N, C-alpha and C positions, 0 to 999 in steps of 0.2 A: 493570461500570463504566458501560457505556452505559445500563443501566437506571436507575442512580442519578443520572446527569447530566440525563436528560430531565425529571424533575420539577422540578429546580432551574431549568431553562430556562423552564418554564411558569410557575413562581412569580415569577420576576423581572419579567415584563411585568405580572402582576397587582399586584405590590407597587408597581411604578412608576405604574400607573393609579390605585391607591388613594391614593398620595402626591400625585399631580396633583389628584385630586378634593378632597383635604383642603386643598391650597393655594389652589384656585380655587373654594372652596365658595360664596362669594357670587355669583360669575359663573354657576355651574351652577344655583343656586337661582333666580336672576333669569331665566335662560333658561327654566327649567322653568315659572315663573309666566307668562312671556310666550307660551309655546307655545300654550296654548288660545286666547288672544286672536288670535294670528297665524293659527292654523288656521281660526278662525271668520271672520275678515276675508277670508281667502283663499277660503273656500268660499262665503260669502254675499255678498261684495262684488266681489272681483277676478274670479272665474270668471264670474259673471253679466255683468259689464261686458265681458269679452272676448267672450262669446257675443253680447251686444247689438251690439257693433261688427261682428262677423262676419255677423250676420243683416242688418245695415244695408247690407252690401256685396253682397247677393244680390237677385235679381229676384223680387218678390212672395213666394210661398210656396215657391220652389224650394229653399230652404235645407234643408227637411225631406225632400226627395226627391233630385233631382240638381241640386246648387247651380249656379246661373248667376251668376257674379260680375260686378258692375257698380258703377259710381259714379253711375248714372242717378238714384238716389233723392235724392242730395244736390243734383243739378242740378234735379230737380223741385221740391225745397223752395225753392231760390233763384229759380226762375221762377214758381212758383204759390202758395207758402205764406209768402212774406215778409209779406203783410198780416196773416196769423194770428200770426206772430212779433211784429210791431210792436204788434198789439192786446194780446198777452200782456205785453209790456214796458210798454205804456201803463197797463194796469190794475195791474200790480205796482208801478209807480212812484207812481201816484196813491194807492193804498192805503197805501204806505209813508209818504208825506207825511201822510196822515190819521192814521196811527199816531203820527207824531211830534207832531202838534198835540194829540192826545188823551193820548198816553202821557207827555209831559213833566210835566204837572201831577200825574198819578198817581204818577210816579216821585218827584217832589218831596214829595208827601204821604207816600209810603212811607218815605222817608228822614228827613224833617224833622218831620212831624206825627205824634207818637206816638198822639194821641187817635183819629185816623182810619186808623191803619195796618191794623187788623184788617178794616175795611170794604174797603180797597183789596185786601188779600189775598184776601178772599172774592170780590170782583169778578173777580179774575184766574183764578178757578176755572171760570168759564163757558166760556171757549174750550176747556177740556180735554174738553168733550163732543164736539168734532170739528166739522168744517165742515158735515157733512150735517145734524146736529141743529140747528146754528145757522141754516142756510139754511131748513130746514123750519119752524123756530120763527118766523123773520121772515116767511116766506110766510103762516103762520097769522095773525100779527099784522096784516098788511096786507089780509086778506080783507075783502070788503064788510061782513060780519057779525062781523068779528074783534074782539078786545078794544080795539083802538085806533080802531075805526070811529067811535064817538061823538066822541072828541077830534078826529079828523081832519075829521069833518063840521062840527064847531064852528069849525074854522079854515078851512073852505072848501076842503079838500084831499081829493081822491078817493084812497082807498086803493089802487085798482087802478093809478093813475098812478105810485105808488111801488113797486108790487109787481114789475113788470117794467121796470126802469130801471137806468141807470148808477149813481145814488146808492145804491140798495139793494145792488148787487153790491159796490161799494167799501166800504160799511159792513160787510157780512158778511165780506169779506176782511180788513178792518182789525181787526175784533173777534177773528178767529182768530189773528192774529199780534201782537196788542197785548202779550201778556206778554213777547215777545222784546224789544220796544222798552222796556218799563218796566224790565225787569231790567238791560238794558245801560245805560240812562241812570241808573238807581238805583245801579249799581256805580260809575259815574263820579262821581255826586254824593256818594256816601259818602266819597270821597277828598278832597272839598272841605271845608276847615275852616269851620265855621259862624261863626267869629270874623271871617272876611273879609266876610260879609254884614253882621254887626253893625258892623264898621268903616265899611263903605260907608254904612250908615244914619246912623251918628253924624256922618259928614262931609256929610250933607245930601242923599244920593242918594235919588231916588224909587224905588219898587219896580221899575218897568220898567227904570230905569237900573242897578239892582243886578243884575237878571237879564241885561241885554244886555252889561254891561261886566265882570261878575264870574262869574256862574254859567254863562252860555252859553259863553264862551271856555274855561273850565276843564272843561266837560263835553262838548266837541266830540268827543272820542274815543268816548265812549259813544253820542252821537247818530249818528256815522258808522257805528259798529258795528251799532246798532239798525236804521238805514236799510238797510244792506246785507244784514243778516240777514233782515229782513222782505221785502225785494225778492227775495232768492234763494229764500225759501220760497214766495212767491206766484207765482214763475215756473211752477210746476206746478199752478196753480189749475184746478179742474175743476168741483166741485160748485156753487159759488156762481153762476157764470154760467149753468150749466145749469138751476138751480132759480129764480133771481131775475132773470136777464138777458134782454135782447132778442136778436134775431139778431145784432146787432153785437157784443155782449159774448160771445156763444157762438162767436165765431170764434177763440177762443184755441187755441193749438197743442195743448194736452192733449186737448181735445174732438176735434179733427181726428185726433189720434193714435188715439184710441179708435175712431173711425169707420173709419179705414183698417185697423186691426189686428183688431178684433173683428167688425165688420159686413162689410167688404169682403175680409178675409183677405189684405190686402196687407202682410204682415209685414215685408218689406224696407223699405218706405217708413215704416211705423210705427216700426220700430227706428231708422231714420235721424232721425226727429223726436225720439225719445227721446235719441239721442246729442247732438243739438243742444241740447236742454233741459239735459241733464246737463253739457255743456260750459259753458253759461252759468252754471249753478249753481256749478260748480267755480271758474269765473273770479271770480264775485262773492264766494265764500267766501275765495279767496286774496287778493282785494283787501281784503276786510274784515279779515283777519288782518294784512295788510301795513300798512294805514293806521291801524288802531285802536290799534296799539302795545300789544297785550295786553289791551285793555279787555274783549274777549270772555271772557277767563278770569279777570277780576277778581272 
């Protein structure tokens, strides 16, 4: 009897488990699909962030030996590296405004003007080469014997004056993040009925009045989302100031982070700078999602 009861006791939990799996098949399949993404995010995002914060709370390179925990790194940033942080925010803000000025017409053409749509899409491919190639390309264009030298000489402009300057850095930063602005504004403009523009024109509105009173208010969510996205992306700017900027533009926090971590081996302070930059980026992303009302995913 004992031998015959034991298999029944084993089969009942198995039958119960199989029944539960059949009843919750969608839940189980959904969790199975989410598991790889969850593990990838955990291993490649959460774990490195935890280590970054831990390293930022240690002195210099002691984390890899006998860790000496301290908050002195953040105090050092507040006392000595605030100008670097303000320079980073300054460049990111100006380049985002430049993206808005250039990107809005591109977005309007992309949505409304079918004839020039392919040209705009082709133009949006250039930033995909990356900031390094864009910066080196602009560096070559502004050389004394570069392709733009005859035109600049005709206008009485020295190429070297543009080579290492604030405008060249801002232009390179704006080119790299221009697609983000164009796509966000384009998503907002695609939700605006063209009949509204036609109605404004029929009522006697000038083109600038149609833009200011119709298009601009209805596309503010896309403008805000594009500004915040470009600003957040440019907070980590490194290559453009290094290749095209003066000493003033090279005071951005990312370059200071590289110097402290790679050259001086002060991993604690470098990690603290990275935490500050990531906190700013996360804050800007949260604000973008909060204020744009879903325009980012439109």
